[in-house]
C-alpha positions in Angstrom: 10.6 11.4 45.7 11.5 15.2 46.3 10.1 18.1 44.5 11.0 18.2 40.8 12.1 14.6 40.4 11.6 13.1 37.0 11.5 9.4 36.4 12.2 7.7 33.0 10.5 4.3 33.1 12.7 1.7 31.2 9.9 -0.9 31.2 6.8 -1.9 33.0 7.0 -3.7 36.5 5.2 -7.0 36.9 1.8 -6.5 38.7 -1.4 -8.5 38.5 -4.5 -6.4 38.4 -7.8 -7.8 37.3 -9.4 -4.4 36.7 -6.3 -3.5 34.5 -6.9 -6.6 32.4 -10.6 -6.0 31.9 -9.7 -2.4 30.7 -7.3 -3.8 28.2 -10.0 -6.3 26.9 -12.6 -3.5 26.7 -10.3 -1.6 24.4 -9.7 -4.7 22.2 -13.5 -5.4 22.1 -14.2 -1.8 21.1 -11.6 -2.1 18.2 -13.0 -5.5 17.2 -16.5 -3.8 16.7 -15.2 -1.5 14.2 -15.2 1.8 16.2 -13.4 4.6 14.4 -10.1 6.1 15.6 -11.7 9.3 17.1 -14.1 7.4 19.1 -11.5 4.9 20.3 -9.4 7.8 21.6 -12.3 9.4 23.2 -13.2 6.0 24.9 -9.5 5.7 25.9 -9.5 9.2 27.6 -12.8 8.5 29.4 -12.0 5.0 30.7 -8.3 5.6 31.7 -9.4 8.7 33.6 -11.9 6.6 35.6 -9.2 3.8 36.0 -6.4 6.0 37.3 -8.7 8.3 39.3 -6.9 11.3 37.8 -8.3 14.9 37.1 -7.8 14.7 33.4 -6.5 12.7 30.5 -5.2 14.4 27.3 -4.3 12.9 24.0 -1.7 14.8 21.8 -1.7 13.8 18.1 1.5 14.3 16.2 1.2 16.6 13.3 4.7 17.0 12.1 8.1 15.7 13.4 8.3 18.8 15.5 4.7 19.6 16.6 1.8 17.9 18.3 -1.9 19.1 18.6 -4.4 18.5 21.3 -6.9 16.1 19.7 -9.0 14.6 22.6 -9.4 15.0 26.4 -11.5 13.9 29.3 -11.9 15.8 32.6 -10.4 19.0 33.8 -10.4 21.8 31.1 -11.0 19.2 28.3 -12.6 21.8 25.9 -9.7 24.2 26.4 -7.2 21.5 25.6 -8.6 20.6 22.2 -6.8 22.4 19.4 -3.7 23.5 21.5 -0.4 23.2 19.7 2.7 21.8 21.4 6.3 22.0 19.9 8.3 18.9 20.6 11.1 21.1 21.9 8.9 23.0 24.4 9.4 22.3 28.1 6.5 20.0 28.6 6.2 16.5 29.9 4.3 15.3 26.9 6.9 16.6 24.5 9.7 15.2 26.7 8.0 11.7 26.7 7.6 11.7 23.0 11.2 12.8 22.3 12.6 10.2 24.6 10.0 7.6 23.7 9.5 6.6 27.4 6.8 7.2 30.0 7.7 10.0 32.3 6.0 11.2 35.5 6.7 14.4 37.5 5.5 14.8 41.1 5.5 18.0 43.0 5.3 19.8 39.8 7.6 22.8 39.2 5.3 25.4 37.7 8.1 27.6 36.3 9.6 24.6 34.5 6.3 23.3 33.1 4.1 26.4 32.4 1.8 24.5 30.1 1.0 22.0 32.8 0.6 24.8 35.3 -2.1 26.4 33.1 -4.2 23.2 33.7 -3.7 23.5 37.6 -1.5 20.3 37.6 0.2 19.4 40.9 1.5 16.1 39.4 1.5 14.8 35.7 2.5 11.6 33.8 2.9 11.3 30.0 3.3 8.1 27.8 4.2 8.0 24.2 2.4 6.1 21.5 5.2 4.2 19.5 4.3 2.1 16.6 6.9 0.5 14.2 9.4 2.9 15.8 7.3 6.0 14.9 5.7 8.2 17.5 2.0 8.8 16.8 1.5 11.1 19.9 1.4 11.1 23.5 -1.1 10.8 26.4 -0.8 12.9 29.5 -2.5 12.1 32.9 -2.9 15.1 35.3 -3.8 15.3 38.9 -4.8 18.7 40.3 -4.8 18.0 44.1 -2.3 15.3 45.0 1.3 16.4 44.3 2.7 13.0 44.8 0.1 11.0 43.1 2.1 9.0 40.3 4.4 6.1 40.8 6.2 3.4 39.0 3.3 1.0 39.0 0.9 3.6 37.4 3.6 4.5 34.9 4.0 0.9 33.9 0.3 0.5 33.2 0.3 3.8 31.4 3.1 2.3 29.1 1.0 -0.7 28.4 -2.2 1.3 27.7 -0.4 3.8 25.4 1.2 0.9 23.5 -2.1 -0.9 23.0 -3.8 2.3 21.9 -1.1 3.0 19.4 -1.4 -0.6 18.0 -5.1 -0.3 17.7 -5.0 3.0 15.9 -2.4 1.8 13.5 -4.4 -1.3 12.7 -7.6 0.8 12.2 -5.5 3.0 9.9 -4.3 -0.1 7.9 -7.9 -1.5 7.7 -9.3 2.0 6.5 -6.5 2.2 3.9 -7.2 -1.2 2.7 -10.8 -0.4 2.3 -9.9 2.8 0.4 -7.6 0.8 -1.8 -10.4 -1.6 -2.5 -12.7 1.2 -3.3 -10.2 2.6 -5.8 -9.7 -0.7 -7.4 -13.3 -1.0 -7.9 -13.5 2.4 -9.5 -10.4 1.5 -11.8 -12.3 -1.6 -12.8 -15.3 0.5 -13.6 -13.1 2.9 -15.5 -11.7 0.1 -17.7 -15.1 -1.4 -18.3 -16.7 2.2 -19.2 -13.9 3.0 -21.5 -13.3 -0.3 -23.0 -14.4 -0.6 -26.6 -16.1 2.8 -26.6 -15.9 4.2 -30.2 -17.0 7.7 -29.3 -14.3 10.0 -28.1 -16.8 12.4 -26.4 -18.4 9.6 -24.4 -15.0 8.3 -23.4 -14.0 11.8 -22.2 -17.2 12.3 -20.2 -16.7 8.8 -18.6 -13.1 9.5 -17.8 -14.0 12.9 -16.1 -16.9 11.4 -14.2 -14.9 8.5 -12.8 -12.0 10.6 -11.8 -14.5 13.1 -9.9 -16.0 10.1 -7.9 -12.5 8.7 -7.2 -11.1 11.9 -5.8 -14.3 13.2 -4.3 -13.9 16.4 -6.3 -16.5 19.0 -7.0 -15.4 19.7 -10.7 -13.3 17.9 -13.3 -12.7 19.2 -16.8 -10.9 17.5 -19.7 -9.1 19.6 -22.5 -8.1 18.1 -25.8 -6.3 19.5 -28.8 -5.2 17.9 -32.2 -3.9 20.5 -34.7 -5.2 23.6 -33.0 -5.8 25.0 -29.5 -7.1 23.2 -26.5 -10.8 22.9 -26.3 -13.1 21.9 -23.4 -14.2 18.4 -24.3 -15.8 16.9 -21.1 -17.1 18.2 -17.8 -18.1 16.2 -14.6 -19.6 17.9 -11.5 -21.8 17.1 -8.5 -24.9 18.3 -10.3 -26.1 18.9 -13.9 -26.6 22.5 -12.9 -22.9 22.9 -12.0 -22.0 21.2 -15.3 -24.1 23.6 -17.4 -22.7 26.6 -15.3 -19.0 25.4 -15.9 -19.5 25.1 -19.6 -21.2 28.3 -19.8 -18.4 30.1 -18.0 -15.5 28.9 -20.1 -15.2 32.0 -22.0 -12.0 33.3 -23.5 -10.3 34.3 -20.1 -11.2 31.2 -18.3 -10.4 29.0 -21.4 -7.0 30.6 -21.7 -6.2 29.9 -18.1 -7.2 26.3 -18.3 -5.5 25.9 -21.8 -2.2 27.2 -20.2 -2.4 24.8 -17.4 -3.2 21.9 -19.8 -0.2 22.9 -22.0 2.2 22.9 -19.0 1.1 19.4 -18.0 1.4 18.0 -21.5 4.9 19.6 -21.7 5.8 18.0 -18.3 4.5 14.5 -19.4 3.4 14.0 -15.8 0.7 15.2 -13.4 1.4 18.8 -12.1 -0.2 20.8 -9.3 -0.7 24.5 -9.0 -2.4 26.7 -6.3 -5.2 28.9 -7.5 -7.5 31.3 -6.0 -11.1 32.4 -7.2 -9.5 35.6 -8.9 -7.5 33.4 -11.4 -10.7 32.0 -13.1 -14.3 32.4 -13.4 -15.4 29.4 -11.4 -14.6 30.8 -8.0 -18.1 30.3 -6.6 -18.1 26.7 -7.8 -14.9 25.5 -6.3 -12.8 26.6 -3.3 -9.3 28.0 -3.4 -6.5 25.4 -3.1 -4.7 22.9 -5.2 -5.5 22.1 -8.9 -4.3 18.8 -10.3 -3.6 18.4 -14.0 -2.7 15.1 -15.5 -1.8 14.8 -19.2 -2.4 12.1 -21.7 -1.7 11.7 -25.4 -2.3 9.5 -28.3 -0.9 9.5 -31.8 -3.2 12.2 -32.9 -4.4 13.9 -29.6 -3.0 15.7 -26.6 -5.2 16.3 -23.6 -5.1 17.1 -19.9 -7.5 16.2 -17.1 -8.1 19.2 -14.7 -9.2 18.3 -11.3 -10.2 21.5 -9.5 -9.7 22.1 -5.7 -11.8 20.2 -3.3 -12.9 20.5 0.4 -10.9 17.6 1.5 -7.6 19.3 0.9 -4.6 18.8 -1.3 -4.1 15.6 -3.4 -1.8 13.0 -2.2 1.0 11.4 -4.0 -1.0 8.1 -4.3 -4.1 10.1 -5.6 -1.8 11.8 -8.3 -0.5 8.3 -9.4 -4.1 7.0 -9.5 -5.1 9.9 -11.8 -2.1 9.3 -13.9 -3.0 5.6 -14.3 -6.5 6.5 -15.2 -5.3 9.0 -17.7 -3.4 6.1 -19.1 -6.6 4.2 -19.5 -8.2 7.3 -21.0 -5.3 7.6 -23.6 -5.8 4.0 -24.5 -9.6 4.4 -24.9 -9.2 7.7 -26.8 -6.7 6.0 -29.1 -9.1 3.1 -29.6 -11.8 5.5 -30.5 -9.5 7.4 -32.9 -8.5 4.1 -34.4 -12.2 3.2 -35.0 -12.8 6.5 -36.7 -9.8 6.1 -38.9 -10.9 2.5 -39.8 -14.4 3.2 -40.4 -14.1 2.5 -44.0 -12.6 -1.0 -43.4 -15.9 -2.7 -42.7 -14.6 -6.3 -42.4 -11.8 -5.3 -40.0 -14.3 -3.2 -38.0 -16.7 -6.1 -37.7 -14.1 -8.5 -36.4 -12.7 -6.0 -33.9 -16.2 -5.4 -32.6 -16.8 -9.1 -32.2 -13.6 -9.6 -30.4 -14.3 -6.7 -27.9 -18.0 -7.8 -27.4 -17.0 -11.5 -26.8 -14.0 -10.8 -24.4 -15.6 -8.0 -22.4 -18.4 -10.4 -21.3 -15.8 -12.8 -19.8 -15.4 -12.1 -16.1 -12.4 -14.2 -15.3 -8.8 -13.3 -16.4 -7.9 -16.8 -17.4 -10.9 -17.3 -19.6 -10.4 -13.8 -21.1 -6.9 -14.7 -22.1 -7.8 -18.0 -23.6 -10.5 -16.4 -25.8 -8.1 -13.6 -26.6 -5.3 -15.7 -28.1 -7.6 -17.6 -30.3 -9.5 -14.6 -31.6 -6.2 -12.5 -31.9 -4.5 -15.2 -34.1 -7.5 -15.4 -36.4 -8.1 -11.6 -36.5 -4.4 -10.9 -37.3 -4.2 -13.9 -39.8 -1.3 -15.8 -38.0 -1.1 -19.4 -37.3 0.0 -19.1 -33.6 -0.3 -16.6 -30.8 0.9 -16.5 -27.3 1.1 -14.2 -24.2 4.1 -13.9 -21.9 4.3 -12.3 -18.6 7.3 -10.6 -17.2 8.4 -12.4 -14.1 11.7 -12.0 -12.3 13.2 -10.3 -15.3 12.3 -12.9 -18.0 9.3 -13.3 -20.2 7.4 -16.5 -19.0 5.0 -17.9 -21.6 1.7 -19.0 -19.9 -0.8 -19.3 -22.6 -0.8 -20.0 -26.5 -3.0 -20.7 -29.3 -2.4 -22.9 -32.4 -4.9 -24.3 -35.0 -7.8 -22.4 -33.3 -7.3 -23.9 -29.8 -5.9 -22.3 -26.7 -3.5 -24.3 -24.4 -1.7 -23.6 -21.2 2.1 -23.9 -21.3 5.0 -22.9 -18.9 8.0 -21.9 -21.0 10.7 -19.2 -20.8 11.0 -17.0 -23.9 14.6 -17.1 -24.8 16.7 -14.1 -24.1 18.0 -12.3 -27.3 17.3 -9.4 -29.6 13.5 -9.8 -29.3 13.6 -9.4 -25.5 15.9 -6.6 -25.5 13.6 -4.8 -27.9 10.5 -5.5 -25.8 12.3 -4.3 -22.6 12.9 -1.0 -24.4 9.1 -0.9 -25.0 9.3 -1.3 -28.7 7.7 -3.7 -31.3 9.9 -6.5 -32.5 9.1 -8.2 -35.8 10.9 -10.3 -38.4 10.1 -12.2 -41.5 13.0 -14.6 -41.1 13.8 -15.3 -37.5 16.8 -17.5 -38.2 18.6 -14.6 -40.0 18.5 -12.3 -36.9 22.0 -11.9 -35.4 22.2 -13.3 -31.9 18.8 -15.2 -32.1 18.5 -18.5 -30.3 18.6 -20.9 -33.1 17.8 -24.0 -31.0 14.5 -22.4 -29.9 13.8 -21.3 -33.5 14.4 -24.8 -34.8 12.5 -26.5 -31.9 9.4 -24.5 -32.4 9.7 -24.0 -36.2 9.6 -20.3 -36.2 9.8 -18.3 -39.3 7.9 -15.0 -38.7 7.6 -13.3 -35.4 5.7 -10.2 -34.4 6.0 -9.3 -30.7 4.4 -6.3 -28.9 5.2 -5.2 -25.4 2.2 -5.1 -22.8 2.6 -1.7 -20.9 1.0 -0.9 -17.7 -0.4 2.4 -16.7 2.8 3.4 -15.3 4.6 2.8 -18.6 6.5 -0.3 -17.4 6.5 -3.5 -19.4 4.1 -6.2 -17.8 4.6 -8.8 -20.5 4.4 -9.7 -24.3 1.8 -10.4 -26.9 3.2 -12.3 -30.0 2.0 -14.0 -33.1 4.0 -16.5 -35.2 3.9 -17.1 -38.9 1.3 -15.5 -41.2 -1.2 -17.9 -42.7 -1.0 -16.0 -46.1 2.4 -16.2 -47.8 3.3 -12.5 -47.3 5.5 -10.5 -45.0 4.6 -8.6 -41.8 3.1 -5.2 -42.7 2.8 -1.9 -40.7 -1.0 -2.6 -40.7 -0.3 -5.9 -38.8 1.9 -4.0 -36.3 -0.8 -1.4 -35.8 -3.5 -3.9 -35.2 -1.3 -6.0 -33.0 -0.7 -2.9 -30.8 -4.4 -2.2 -30.6 -5.0 -5.7 -29.3 -2.1 -5.6 -26.9 -3.8 -2.6 -25.3 -6.8 -4.5 -24.4 -4.7 -7.3 -22.7 -2.7 -4.7 -20.9 -5.8 -3.0 -19.5 -7.1 -6.3 -18.3 -3.8 -7.4 -16.8 -3.5 -3.8 -15.1 -6.9 -3.9 -13.5 -6.4 -7.5 -12.2 -3.1 -6.5 -10.8 -4.6 -3.4 -8.9 -7.4 -5.7 -7.6 -4.9 -8.3 -6.4 -2.8 -5.7 -4.7 -6.0 -4.1 -3.0 -7.0 -7.6 -1.9 -3.5 -8.2 -0.4 -3.8 -5.0 1.6 -7.1 -6.0 2.9 -6.0 -9.5 3.9 -2.9 -8.2 5.6 -5.0 -5.6 7.7 -7.4 -8.3 8.7 -4.6 -10.6 9.6 -3.0 -8.0 11.8 -6.3 -7.2 13.5 -6.8 -10.9 14.1 -3.3 -11.1 15.5 -3.9 -8.2 17.9 -7.2 -9.7 19.1 -6.0 -13.2 19.4 -2.8 -12.2 21.5 -4.1 -9.1 23.2 -5.8 -11.2 25.9 -3.1 -13.8 26.4 -1.2 -13.2 29.5 0.5 -16.7 30.1 4.1 -16.2 28.5 4.7 -19.8 27.2 1.2 -19.9 25.7 1.8 -16.5 24.1 5.1 -17.6 22.7 3.6 -20.6 21.0 0.5 -18.9 19.7 2.5 -15.9 18.4 5.0 -18.1 16.6 2.3 -20.3 15.1 0.3 -17.2 14.0 3.3 -15.3 12.5 4.4 -18.3 10.6 0.9 -18.6 8.9 0.9 -14.8 8.2 4.2 -14.8 6.4 3.8 -18.1 4.7 6.6 -19.9 6.5 6.8 -23.6 7.0 8.9 -23.3 10.0 9.8 -20.7 12.6 11.7 -20.1 15.8 11.4 -17.5 18.6 14.3 -16.7 20.8 14.2 -14.3 23.8 16.7 -12.7 25.7 16.9 -13.9 29.4 19.4 -11.9 31.5 21.2 -10.8 28.2 21.5 -14.4 27.0 19.5 -15.4 23.9 17.6 -18.6 24.6 15.3 -20.4 22.1 11.7 -20.2 23.5 9.8 -21.9 20.5 10.9 -24.0 17.6 7.9 -24.4 15.4 8.1 -27.2 12.7 4.8 -28.9 12.0 6.6 -31.6 9.9 8.3 -32.9 13.0 6.4 -35.6 14.9 8.3 -35.3 18.1 9.5 -32.2 20.0 13.1 -31.0 19.1 15.8 -32.0 21.5 17.3 -29.4 23.8 20.7 -29.7 22.1 19.3 -28.5 18.7 17.6 -25.5 20.5 20.9 -24.6 22.3 22.8 -24.7 18.9 20.1 -22.5 17.4 20.4 -20.0 20.2 24.2 -19.8 19.7 23.8 -19.4 15.9 21.2 -16.7 16.3 23.4 -14.8 18.8 26.3 -14.8 16.2 24.0 -13.9 13.4 22.5 -10.8 15.2 26.1 -9.7 16.0 26.8 -9.8 12.2 23.7 -8.2 11.0 22.6 -5.0 12.9 19.6 -4.2 10.6 16.0 -4.5 12.0 15.5 -7.5 9.5 17.7 -9.6 7.4 16.9 -12.5 5.0 19.2 -15.0 3.3 20.0 -18.6 2.8 19.8 -20.5 6.1 23.3 -22.1 5.5 24.8 -18.7 5.3 22.9 -17.3 8.4 23.1 -20.3 10.7 25.7 -22.5 9.1 25.3 -25.5 6.9 25.3 -28.2 9.7 22.6 -26.4 11.8 20.5 -25.5 8.6 20.6 -29.2 7.5 19.6 -30.4 11.0 16.7 -27.9 11.0 15.7 -28.7 7.4 15.8 -24.9 6.7 16.6 -23.5 3.2 16.0 -19.9 4.0 15.4 -17.7 7.0 14.8 -14.2 8.1 16.0 -12.6 11.3 13.5 -10.1 12.7 14.5 -8.2 15.8 11.9 -7.6 18.5 12.4 -4.2 20.2 11.0 -3.3 23.7 9.4 0.0 24.6 12.8 1.5 25.5 14.1 0.3 22.0 16.1 -2.5 23.7 16.4 -5.9 22.1 13.7 -8.3 23.4 14.5 -11.2 21.1 14.3 -12.4 17.5 11.7 -14.0 15.3 13.0 -16.3 12.7 10.5 -17.5 10.0 12.0 -20.1 7.6 11.2 -22.0 4.4 8.8 -19.2 3.1 6.7 -20.4 0.2 7.6 -17.3 -2.0 10.1 -14.6 -2.4 9.8 -11.7 0.0 8.4 -8.4 -1.4 8.3 -4.9 0.0 4.7 -5.6 1.1 6.0 -8.7 3.0 8.7 -6.7 4.7 6.1 -4.2 5.8 4.0 -7.0 7.3 7.0 -8.5 9.0 7.8 -5.1 10.6 4.2 -4.7 11.7 4.1 -8.2 13.2 7.3 -7.4 15.1 6.1 -4.0 16.5 2.8 -5.7 17.8 4.7 -8.7 19.2 7.1 -6.5 21.1 4.2 -4.7 22.8 2.2 -7.9 23.4 5.3 -9.7 24.7 5.9 -7.0 27.3 2.2 -7.3 28.3 2.6 -11.1 28.6 5.9 -10.9 30.6 4.2 -8.2 33.0 1.5 -10.9 33.9 3.7 -13.9 34.0 
């Protein structure tokens, strides 16, 4: 190679190296022990410097699409490297590698062309990008300060594999930490619901609301402002210490109160969380909180308007997810404040108040959602004075009734509430009621006759995001009277309790899904990271991928000399291996399907994707085409999970893409050592 030559590596060349395999295993073992990302990168730089026998190893972390920063280094001028900024468009080997998403090495370095490398006394240099799910996380540079012709194709191939493994481990660690954070937030949401549930004191509700939000966002100071008929007033304060709370309350004089009231009014007018940038000069709390972003989330009830002000924190700006969480908790707070106001208004109704407290006390002690709902429908029917009660959940656009109560006993059912005027009203987030269901135009008279319905009162169950989650309904008053506004008011109050319980359980379920998927991806990385025998890798990967996505069958086809060939046909229901003719037919069908569908993943009926005859022969009802891309973005093959147990969601698609990205890297590793 003459001076100034640059080599773009399309893919790693096969080369068996026991030391290299042990290095890969050390990184996998370190990740399995729960090492944080910074320590993993530091270990990577130190170990790869020893392995490649280079002068220095430098990790560039991507900040923006156009800029990277020096995050970690080992060896020559390591301290000087940390904190350096590099634009992607600059003339640098690392930036060029990240832009082209390929490993690049330059021997006999031209100092005029690469001034940044020359600053580190480089004679030869190599850089490999970290690409995960088609996104560049950064790049790793390897430098030699004495041998101008040090790097070659073999070293570049190994660097490609190492960078790919590091990227996968960093992304897996990020997903795990995100799952833990989601779980922490879900626990706090559950605490919020429990702390606010059934509390009749508005002041206590507001204080609890401020405290939980401060803990959730790790903020120094949170204030809650409320108004009814007059101006905004400071109602609740939460801070890191009692002294800070006392100081904050004392300093809310006219100037500070006017500033906070203006922010609260803007948030209420916007009907959504707003953010503004503040400095110490704009308020009297400058020595308590830093300059930065202030978040204001509004809430309202029938009588009250309020806003939660989260002052700037040391951790930086509030993310979109955090704003959504605050909005959700503000929704919980609005329900709690409304319940407290309802309690105050209904204080004179001793009997009604007694029953409400009994219901709240009994149901709040039930930990499981099913038991909660069973007790709720029985008590709700009795409290409202109706003969029957049921709860329906919105699933796939229809209200599916899961639980009902009649004659004081709960029973599980599985019915679809008929489409009609009632469902249209509920979808618009309004209450539907009638004293004579058979006289409603467009009503389903067959269902009315079948269930002997006369009176119906149905209330939508709204989530924290304002969307309809389900319905709560009662049928036929026990007393011979019509449905009154008081019945509607009390039904709304009861529906709020169900909505809070369902919302908390839904958030917990989502958090648990994130955790399980992160653990599954970590398990996949650990299980396949050390497998270097290609056929064994193919079978293990297909079996594990099918389990992760809930597929009863699956196939893996790989390109061999530009021809797609079925490598694995996974079907546990078959007692004997599939014949070769079936695999050839599948290879041909997948080739045609990939030509018709150019997207990264495509799902549909198996008969439409593969043809009716082949789909019947395979016993497939549905299938998904998931392309596997190599390090150079070339097509490596296709994974085809089939007969999945449930409909695919956006979370499932993210999991599929993560599996495909890891499989592509792991597959290249397996091919390298086969």
